[in-house]
N, C-alpha and C positions, 0 to 999 in steps of 0.2 A: 255692248254698249260703249263697247270703245273700240278704237280702228287699231289696225294690227296693218301695216304693208308695207313689205319686201323693200328692203332698201333696194339700189339701182345694181351698187355694186360691192361684193364683200372686200373689207380690204386683206390687200395679201399680206400683210406685214404682221412677223413674227409677234288698307281698304274695311268691333268689339264685342264679340257676343255678352253681353248687360254686366260690363263692369260699371259697378256704383263707385263712389266716393272713395266708398273706405279701401276696397281692392285696387283703385287703380292707384290708389296713394302706392300701391306695395312696385307699379312698376319703374319708379323712383328713387327705391330702399334697398329692396330685396332679391336674391334671385336664390333659385333653389340648386341643390347642390352643391360643389366645390368649386371651385374658381380655377378657370384655366391655366396655363402656364403661358408667359408671350414668345418661347421660344421658339417659335415658328411648330411646332405638331399637331395646331389645330385647322391644318392648311388641305388636309385629309379626311376624306367621306367614307375609305373604305376602297377596298378593291374588289366590288363585286365583278365591275368590268372589266374584262381582259384586257391588260395593256397591247393585245393585239387585234382585238374586235374594232374594227373602224364602227363610230357613229357620228351620223348628222344631226347635229342639236340646234333648233330652231329659238332662240330667246328673245324676249323684249327687248327694246335697246331704248330709244328716246322718242319725246314727242315730238310724231311729224314737225318739220318746219323750226326743228331746234338749229342753234348757231354749229355753223361746221367744228368750230374748236372742240363742241361740245361731241361732236362724233366721233371728232381724231381722237379724242382722249379714252370714248368709248371701244373703239377700234383699236389701242393701244392696249386697253386692260384684255381683251377678247385672244389679242399675239401672245401676250403674257400666259394665259390660258392655256392656248393651245401649244405652247411652247412645254407647258406642265404636265399637259396630258395629249402628247402627239398621237392618238388615236381619233381622238374628238373632233370635229370639225363643228366650228360655231356658225350659224347664220344668224344675223341679226334682224329683227324687224321692228318697225316702227312705231310705236302703240302708245294709243291715249286711252284709259280707262273712263268709257261714259257709262251711264246708268243706262241712256235712252239707246244703245245699240249695242251694249255686252251681250244680253242675252240671244240674239239673234247670230251674233258671231258666231258665241259657242254653241248655240243648236246647228248653224251652218257648220262648223268644224274648220274656220279657220283660223283659228288661233293658232298663235307659235307651241313647243314642246312647252317652254318655260314662261307663263303670263301672271301676273301680278292682279292683284283681288285686293277690295278695301275687307278691313276686320270681321266687320259686320256681315258679310255677304257668305262667309266661309260655310257656316252652321246648315245655311238652305242648298249651300251647290254639294255639300257633301251628302245629305239625306236625296238629292235627288238623284246620285251617283254620278256628276259632272265633276267628277276631280279624281287623280288616278293616286292608290293607296302607295303613298311614299313611306311608310312608317320604318319598312325593312332599311332602306337607303337612310333615312334619320338616323337611325340608331348608331348608323355606325362614325357618324359626327361623335368626336373626342370630346366634345361638349354639352351632347344631350340632354345632358342634364341639367343643364345650368340655365336654361330658360328661365325669366318669370311664368310661373306656373298656370296664370291668368290669360296671359298672351298665350301662349302656345295651345293652351285647351281652346283656343280661339278658332287651333286649325285641324281638331282632334274630333272623330265621328262617335258616335254613339257606341262603336265596339273597341276607343280607348288606343285606335292610330292616329296616326299621324297626313292629313291629306296637303295640308299647307304651312309652309311653314313662316314665321314672322320676318321680314327680311329687310325692312327698315325700319329705322328707328323711329316710336311714336313721335307723332305731331301733339301739341295744342294748339287750339286757334288763338290766333295773337290778332293784333292792329297793327297792319303797315302804312308807312306815311312818305309822303314825295317830302322829302327835308327844304327843300330847292322851293317846293311851293307855300312850305310854312315860313321862309324866309320872307320870299315875296309879298308875303300878306304881314309881314310884321310882328311873325309868330317866333318862340326861341325852336329851333330844331330838335337842341338838345334836352327840352322840356316838352316834352309830347302828354296830347292829355292825360289825365288817371279819371277820370269819372265823364259818365256818358254826358252830362251838362256842357264840359267842355268841351269831348266829340264833335257835340251839335255847334257850341261857340265858335272851334276854330274851324268847321266846315262850313259857317256863316262866312268869316273874317276872308277864306281865302277864294268864295266865290264874290265877296263884295271887291275885290282888290287885285283880283286877276283873270274873275271872269272864269274861271275853269270850277268846275265839278269840285265841293271840296267833299263828299264823300258818295262812295256807292255802294252798290247791293246785287250780291248774283240772284238770279232770278229765275232761271230755266235751268234744263234737264237735271231737276234733283237736287242741284246747287241751293237753289234758294231757299229750299226746307233746309237743308243743311246747314246755311248758314242762320237763319231763323230760329232753328232751334240753339243754334250755339248763344245764338242772343238772348234767347228764353233762362238757358242757363246761368249765363250770366247775371240776368236778373232776378237768380231765384227761384226757375218755374220750371216745370217736366212735360214733356208732350205723351209719356207714356207709365204707368206705373205696373207693378205685377202684383197680383192679389198671393194671397196666401194661399189658394189653392190653384195656381202656375196659371192662374187666366192673366189676361191683360186689360187693363182699362186705359181709352186714350183720354190724355188731359191738356189737348190742347188748349181748353179754355181755362187759363191758368191768367194772372196779375202779368205773370213776365211774359209770356206769348203778348198779351193785348200790349204791356209797356212797347216791348220792340218795334210793333206794329205800329203803334203810335208816333213813336219814335223818329222814323223812316217817314211817315205821313207831314208830319212838322215839317220835315227835313226838303222834302218836295212840296209840299206846295204852300208854307209858311216864309221859309228860309231861300226858296228856290237855290240849295246847295246840292240837292241829291241828282246824279246822274240820273237823267230821263229816260232809263234804257231799260226796258222789261227781257230785253232776249239776252242778258249777259251770265255766264257759266265760266266755270274755272277758269280755262283756256282764255273765253274773251275780256275778262277784267283784267286776268293779269296784261293781254295787249293794251288793256287801255290805260291799267296805270301806267307800264314800261312808255307809252307816247304821252305821257302829262298829262294826261282829260280827267286826274281825278288824284284826292288831295290822300282820302284814307277807305282802305278798306278791312275786312277782317278777312283773314283767310288760314292754314295751318300756318304753323311757325315755319315751316321747312322751308315756304314757297321762294324764299330767296334761289333756292339754288337754279328754278326750273326760271325763274326772272332772267337768272344770267343766260343760262343752256338755250333757254329757246326764244326770250324775246331780247338778251344785249341790253340788259338795266346798268347805266354805270352805279358803283358804289357809292360813288358821294352824294346821290340822290336818295338814298333809300333809308329809310327808317324802321325799327321796329321799335313795338312796345307789348306791354301788356295789354290784352283785354281788359276795359272797367268793369270789377266785379260790384255788384250791389245787393243788400237785401240777404234776409238769412237764407242758406243753401246754397247761395249763390257758388258757381263754378267754372270749370274751363273745362269745353268741350274736347275730348281727345279720341285720336284716332288713330290708322295707319294702315299697311301695307303687309299681306302676304303674298308669299310665291307659290304658286300650284303650280301642278304638270297637268298635262292633257290626258285626258282618260283615256287616250288610244294608244300611249305611249307604252313599248315592251321594255323589258326588264334591264335590257341595254340603254335606251332613250333615260330611262329613269333614274338609273345608276347615274348616267351624264349626267343629268339635270340637276341632282342635290349636288354633286359634285361643281357644277358651276353657280347655283344657289351657294355653295359654301362660299367658294372664289373670290364670286363676284359683289355680293351682298354682306356675309358676314364674316369673312377672315380680317376684316379691315379694323371689326370691332374687338378682337378675340387674339391678334397676331400683332404682332410688333413690325417685323419684316414687311408682312402683308398691308399694313396701315401705313408704313411708311412709301409702299411702292403706289400706291394708289393714291396718294397724298400729292405724290411726286409728278406723276404723268398730269393730274388735273392741275394742278399749278403750273406745272410747263405748259398747258394749253388753256390757259388764262380760266379755268373752270373753279368756282368755290370749293375752298375747303375751310369748314370749320363751323357751317351752318348751323347753329342754336337747334337741337331738337331734344324728346326726351327717348332716354336708353331703354335697350331692348331687355340688356341683362341688369344692370344696377346701376345708379348713379356715380359709384368707385369706380368698377370700371369702365362708364362711360368718359369721366374723366382722366384716367390712366391712359384709356384710347387717344385722344384727344390729347393731352401731354405727346404722346410720339409722333405727333405731326405737327407740333409747335410752328416748327421752324418753317411749315409749309404754309399755316392758317392764314388766308388770303382776303376773308370776310370783311366787313367792315366790323367789328366786333366791338369799337367803342360808340357805333351809332346803332346799337341794338342794346344798350344795355336796359332801357324801363324795361324788357324781355328778359334778360338775363339774370337780373337781379332779383326776378320774381316768380321763377320757372319751375324751381323748385318746391317752391311755397305757393301757391295758389291751388286750391281744390281743385280734385279735376274729377271729370262724369263721363260715362262711357258714351254711346251712341246709344240711342233707341235699340234695342236689342232684337227685337220684333216685327218683323213687315219694314224694315227699316226703310229701304231705299222707296217703295211705295208711301211710307207716312213721308218723308220730303218730298215726292212728286205732289202729294196732299197740299203740302205746305208751300210750294210755289206759287200754288194760284195767289194766296196771301198776298202774297210779295210781289205779284203781277199786278194786282188789284189795286194795292196802293201806289205803286208807281204809276200806273197810267188813270185812277178814276180818282181827282179829289173828292168826291162824293161817295165813295166804297163804304159801303154798309158793313164795318167791321164786326160789328153782333153778328148780325144774320152768317157773314162771312166765316168767322169761324168753328160756329155751330156746322156749319155746313163741315165743314173740313173736319170737324170731330169726330162727327157721323161717320164719315166716307173711312176715317181710319179706324174706327170701330167695329165696321163691320171688315175691315181687311183682317186686324186683329183677333176679331172673331171666328174668322174663318182661318186661321194658322198657318 
């Protein structure tokens, strides 16, 4: 479901199984094992690959169409890696994970050696024998025992071995908004909405004053279901439950999901403030936001990095705030990304792959020198440093790493305080843990119906989607 397109020229220069609100909170507070030092010892994943054995390693780089400065920053990190490991040649491939194309690409063998997957998908891929066993290489990491155990287990198989490594800090879904449109509508961009009623009022104010849609919702390629799930959680609902016997029950027919759909219906058909596009997905809604075609939308808290890398969003127009939480049991949907290795990789490639995962993804979280080197490269290429995310290891280590690169932080943190003030306090809830993408696909249809049909029968649509999802859950 992803695209992976080889770069034309290689620079010659030197995606969480069954997180509960309780276990997910451990992402923000504690990690297992002793804390790693910051003296530079964390950047080696062992010496399983002989320094004399030449290895070519294909890795995912950036989303196709990203800004040239972003590619320049990536290529500079590649050059630094190749200098540290002269026997490894890195071949970057442009890549965007999409649920609708990933399975075909995986089956077709066109993925690079190192690729990214959502946390929720790892268990199924492991069970299907579609990820390489990288446990031996992972155990060579000096901080292998320091990962949050819940996150690490998302990439482990029933044999207890590691097949995928938490590679990017965890996001919480948040509300992103266009400060310029807020100002044009007479709204205070430093006082973003904190309730869904305020979101609706601000969206209408933006549309009335500017003619631009005040709000937009993803609706296609499983992203509509993803964000409808986030909206459900924010209103206290859930889309599936785990029973005492280990079976699953679909619970789409709940007040939270219904309220979220009625909210979208009101924006679309009563206020005319919802962007009337039922084809939006993660990439296209980012494009529309960057083009000034919408005032607000929900997505992962980390999306600012991609908005700059891929869409060239200027910092002064961007605002970030917490998703409104209302009702008992409301919480923030959390997710994240694991790095995995192609099942076809031999031991030499797996050794090189884990070295790359260590260097590119994780060393900047664990090692001060690497954190500074990465931040310096990104800052020199006008790429974001300091985008708010939730930590892979612990809040304390996250804050320490952020302190290392404080001089290079260039994201508009003063325009993100609506989120950063609450990011460690909001309750968090993991994505649905069984048939995740299939559940999202079924929920896409609900969002699409609301956007396109004023007379959509929500009762019938929700009942049909719930039945469809229950069949998926029963199938296992």
